[in-house]
DRENDO-1510 file (C-alpha; in Angstrom, 1 decimal, always signed):
<recs>
REC; n; res; u; v; w
REC; 1; MET; +52.4; +9.1; +20.6 .
REC; 2; LEU; +49.3; +7.2; +19.7 .
REC; 3; LYS; +50.3; +6.6; +16.2 .
REC; 4; GLY; +48.9; +3.4; +14.9 .
REC; 5; MET; +46.0; +3.5; +17.3 .
REC; 6; GLY; +43.7; +4.9; +14.7 .
REC; 7; GLN; +41.5; +1.8; +14.5 .
REC; 8; LEU; +41.0; +1.8; +18.3 .
REC; 9; GLY; +40.1; +5.4; +18.2 .
REC; 10; ASP; +37.6; +4.8; +15.4 .
REC; 11; MET; +36.1; +1.9; +17.4 .
REC; 12; ALA; +35.7; +4.1; +20.5 .
REC; 13; LYS; +34.1; +6.8; +18.4 .
REC; 14; LEU; +31.7; +4.2; +16.9 .
REC; 15; MET; +30.8; +2.8; +20.3 .
REC; 16; LYS; +30.1; +6.3; +21.6 .
REC; 17; GLN; +27.8; +7.0; +18.6 .
REC; 18; ALA; +26.0; +3.7; +19.2 .
REC; 19; LYS; +25.4; +4.6; +22.8 .
REC; 20; GLU; +24.1; +8.0; +21.9 .
REC; 21; MET; +21.8; +6.4; +19.3 .
REC; 22; GLN; +20.5; +3.9; +21.8 .
REC; 23; GLY; +19.5; +6.8; +24.1 .
REC; 24; LYS; +17.8; +8.6; +21.2 .
REC; 25; MET; +16.0; +5.4; +20.1 .
REC; 26; THR; +14.6; +5.0; +23.7 .
REC; 27; ASP; +13.4; +8.6; +23.7 .
REC; 28; ALA; +11.9; +8.2; +20.2 .
REC; 29; GLN; +10.1; +5.0; +21.2 .
REC; 30; ALA; +8.6; +6.8; +24.2 .
REC; 31; LYS; +7.5; +9.7; +22.1 .
REC; 32; LEU; +5.7; +7.4; +19.7 .
REC; 33; ASP; +3.2; +6.7; +22.6 .
REC; 34; GLU; +2.5; +10.4; +22.8 .
REC; 35; ILE; +2.1; +11.2; +19.1 .
REC; 36; GLU; -1.6; +10.9; +18.1 .
REC; 37; VAL; -3.0; +10.9; +14.6 .
REC; 38; THR; -6.6; +10.8; +13.5 .
REC; 39; GLY; -8.0; +8.9; +10.5 .
REC; 40; GLY; -11.5; +9.2; +9.1 .
REC; 41; ALA; -14.1; +7.5; +6.9 .
REC; 42; GLY; -17.5; +8.4; +5.5 .
REC; 43; ALA; -16.6; +12.0; +5.0 .
REC; 44; GLY; -16.0; +12.4; +8.7 .
REC; 45; LEU; -18.9; +10.3; +10.0 .
REC; 46; VAL; -16.4; +8.0; +11.8 .
REC; 47; SER; -13.0; +9.0; +13.0 .
REC; 48; ALA; -10.4; +7.0; +14.9 .
REC; 49; THR; -7.4; +8.4; +16.8 .
REC; 50; VAL; -4.4; +6.2; +17.3 .
REC; 51; THR; -0.8; +6.6; +18.7 .
REC; 52; ALA; +2.1; +6.5; +16.4 .
REC; 53; LYS; +2.5; +2.9; +17.6 .
REC; 54; GLY; -1.0; +2.1; +16.2 .
REC; 55; MET; -2.8; +1.8; +19.6 .
REC; 56; LEU; -6.4; +3.0; +19.3 .
REC; 57; ARG; -7.1; +5.8; +21.7 .
REC; 58; ARG; -10.5; +7.2; +20.6 .
REC; 59; LEU; -13.3; +6.3; +18.2 .
REC; 60; ASP; -15.9; +8.9; +17.3 .
REC; 61; ILE; -19.1; +7.9; +15.5 .
REC; 62; ASP; -21.6; +10.5; +14.2 .
REC; 63; PRO; -24.9; +9.5; +15.9 .
REC; 64; THR; -26.9; +10.1; +12.7 .
REC; 65; ILE; -25.5; +6.8; +11.2 .
REC; 66; LEU; -26.5; +4.7; +14.2 .
REC; 67; VAL; -29.6; +3.1; +12.8 .
REC; 68; PRO; -30.0; -0.7; +12.9 .
REC; 69; SER; -30.5; -1.0; +9.1 .
REC; 70; GLU; -27.1; +0.6; +8.6 .
REC; 71; LYS; -25.1; -1.7; +10.9 .
REC; 72; GLU; -22.8; -3.2; +8.2 .
REC; 73; VAL; -22.1; +0.3; +6.8 .
REC; 74; VAL; -21.2; +1.6; +10.2 .
REC; 75; GLU; -18.9; -1.4; +10.8 .
REC; 76; ASP; -17.2; -0.9; +7.5 .
REC; 77; LEU; -16.7; +2.8; +8.3 .
REC; 78; ILE; -15.2; +2.0; +11.7 .
REC; 79; VAL; -12.7; -0.4; +10.1 .
REC; 80; ALA; -11.8; +2.1; +7.4 .
REC; 81; ALA; -11.3; +4.9; +9.9 .
REC; 82; ILE; -9.0; +2.7; +12.1 .
REC; 83; LYS; -7.0; +1.6; +9.0 .
REC; 84; ASP; -6.7; +5.2; +7.8 .
REC; 85; ALA; -5.4; +6.3; +11.3 .
REC; 86; GLN; -3.0; +3.3; +11.5 .
REC; 87; GLU; -1.5; +4.2; +8.1 .
REC; 88; LYS; -1.0; +7.8; +9.2 .
REC; 89; ALA; +0.5; +6.5; +12.5 .
REC; 90; ALA; +3.0; +4.4; +10.5 .
REC; 91; VAL; +4.1; +7.5; +8.6 .
REC; 92; ALA; +4.4; +9.5; +11.8 .
REC; 93; ALA; +6.4; +6.8; +13.4 .
REC; 94; LYS; +8.7; +6.6; +10.4 .
REC; 95; GLU; +9.3; +10.3; +10.4 .
REC; 96; GLU; +10.0; +10.3; +14.2 .
REC; 97; MET; +12.5; +7.4; +13.8 .
REC; 98; ALA; +14.2; +9.2; +10.9 .
REC; 99; LYS; +15.1; +12.0; +13.3 .
REC; 100; VAL; +17.1; +9.5; +15.3 .
REC; 101; THR; +19.1; +8.2; +12.4 .
REC; 102; GLU; +19.7; +11.6; +10.9 .
REC; 103; GLY; +23.4; +12.2; +10.2 .
REC; 104; LEU; +24.4; +8.5; +10.7 .
REC; 105; ASN; +25.0; +7.9; +7.0 .
REC; 106; LEU; +23.3; +4.6; +7.0 .
REC; 107; PRO; +23.2; +2.7; +3.7 .
REC; 108; ALA; +20.1; +3.4; +1.5 .
REC; 109; GLY; +17.1; +1.3; +2.6 .
REC; 110; MET; +18.6; +0.4; +6.0 .
REC; 111; GLU; +16.1; +1.2; +8.7 .
REC; 112; LEU; +16.2; +1.0; +12.5 .
REC; 113; PRO; +15.6; -0.9; +14.6 .
REC; 114; PHE; +17.4; -3.7; +12.7 .
</recs>
């Protein structure tokens, strides 16, 4: 009865998948605010905790390194800890977003959002 309507059926299926993926993307974006990772520097003397979106939530500095003569070292350790945490956050975000695109058969190298 609907012979010849295959392309319309395929388009409807594609639109349904796109709508489902949009909902999953919204959920995944919200979850990225909840996922926290911690990076460190100086063998744990400084640690930084960020969300999977890279927002700094906490910074912990061992008080033994807070001496005026070590100011530049402490600053470098803070930057290194934040960078480490942000790199881990990027990995966590990529893993979370990969869950959304799982099963979509996207071409190699294609990432969302576009």
